[in-house]
C-alpha positions in Angstrom: -31.3 -24.7 -14.9 -27.2 -22.9 -16.8 -25.4 -21.1 -14.2 -23.3 -19.3 -16.3 -19.1 -19.8 -17.8 -16.6 -21.2 -15.4 -13.5 -20.7 -15.9 -10.6 -23.3 -15.1 -8.3 -22.5 -11.7 -5.2 -22.2 -13.6 -6.1 -18.9 -15.6 -6.4 -16.9 -12.3 -3.4 -18.6 -11.2 -1.6 -17.4 -13.9 -3.2 -13.9 -13.7 -2.0 -13.5 -10.0 1.5 -14.5 -10.6 1.8 -12.2 -13.6 0.0 -9.7 -11.3 2.7 -10.6 -8.9 6.0 -10.2 -11.5 4.4 -7.0 -12.5 4.3 -5.3 -8.8 7.7 -7.0 -8.6 9.0 -4.8 -11.6 7.6 -2.4 -10.5 9.9 -2.3 -6.9 12.7 -3.1 -9.0 12.0 0.2 -10.8 12.8 2.0 -7.3 15.5 -1.0 -6.0 17.6 0.8 -8.6 16.5 3.9 -8.3 15.7 4.8 -12.1 15.1 8.7 -12.3 13.5 10.5 -14.7 11.3 10.1 -17.1 12.4 6.7 -17.4 10.9 5.9 -14.0 7.3 7.3 -14.0 7.2 5.3 -17.8 7.9 1.9 -16.5 6.2 2.8 -12.9 2.5 3.9 -15.6 3.5 1.0 -17.6 3.4 -1.8 -15.3 0.4 0.1 -13.6 -1.6 0.1 -16.9 -0.6 -3.6 -17.6 -1.5 -4.7 -14.3 -5.5 -2.8 -14.5 -6.1 -4.1 -18.0 -5.2 -7.6 -16.5 -7.2 -7.2 -13.3 -10.6 -5.6 -15.7 -9.8 -8.0 -18.3 -10.1 -11.4 -16.0 -11.4 -10.5 -12.6 -13.8 -8.4 -13.8 -15.2 -10.5 -16.7 -14.6 -8.0 -19.0 -12.9 -10.5 -21.7 -16.0 -12.1 -21.5 -18.7 -9.5 -22.5 -20.0 -8.3 -26.0 -18.0 -5.8 -27.3 -20.5 -3.0 -26.6 -20.6 -3.3 -23.2 -17.0 -3.6 -23.2 -17.3 0.2 -25.2 -19.6 1.8 -23.0 -17.6 0.4 -20.0 -13.7 1.7 -21.0 -14.4 4.7 -23.5 -15.6 7.0 -21.2 -12.7 6.7 -18.9 -10.3 6.9 -21.8 -12.1 10.1 -23.4 -11.6 11.5 -19.5 -7.9 10.7 -19.6 -7.5 12.7 -23.1 -9.3 15.5 -22.1 -7.3 15.6 -18.7 -4.0 14.9 -21.2 -5.2 18.4 -23.5 -5.8 20.4 -20.4 -2.3 19.7 -19.1 -0.5 20.7 -22.2 -3.3 24.0 -22.3 -2.3 24.6 -18.7 1.7 24.1 -19.4 1.1 26.6 -22.2 -0.7 29.2 -20.1 1.8 28.9 -18.0 4.5 29.6 -20.5 3.0 32.5 -21.8 2.1 34.3 -18.4 5.9 34.2 -17.5 6.1 35.5 -20.4 3.7 38.3 -20.9 3.1 38.6 -17.4 6.1 39.5 -15.6 6.9 42.1 -13.5 8.7 45.1 -14.4 12.1 46.1 -13.9 12.8 48.9 -11.8 14.2 52.0 -13.9 16.7 54.5 -12.6 16.4 58.0 -13.2 19.1 59.9 -11.4 19.9 58.8 -8.4 16.4 57.6 -7.7 15.4 54.1 -8.5 11.5 54.4 -9.9 9.0 51.7 -10.7 7.1 52.5 -13.8 
């Protein structure tokens, strides 16, 4: 009776080491007080690398068939694309509302101030 695939312990120790190093890099971003878009880009990059390692090795996705990997990973990627599209659309709508739906300026007529 076969008990499935065995992976060497050194693989798991290597991945744990890589996760530790990536976590240290994430904390170093805060330690060196990196600000702005670079901060969030670095944090998201390290986070995605860590998530990829965990999914590949600890969830055994690296040894699965491509069809199963696609069935599991494609729907969340599609959701990320749709959420980013909605974020761009929301930014456009906020800009358009700021441009076209601002409060009208008050009009001065003689000594009185009237709002149109």
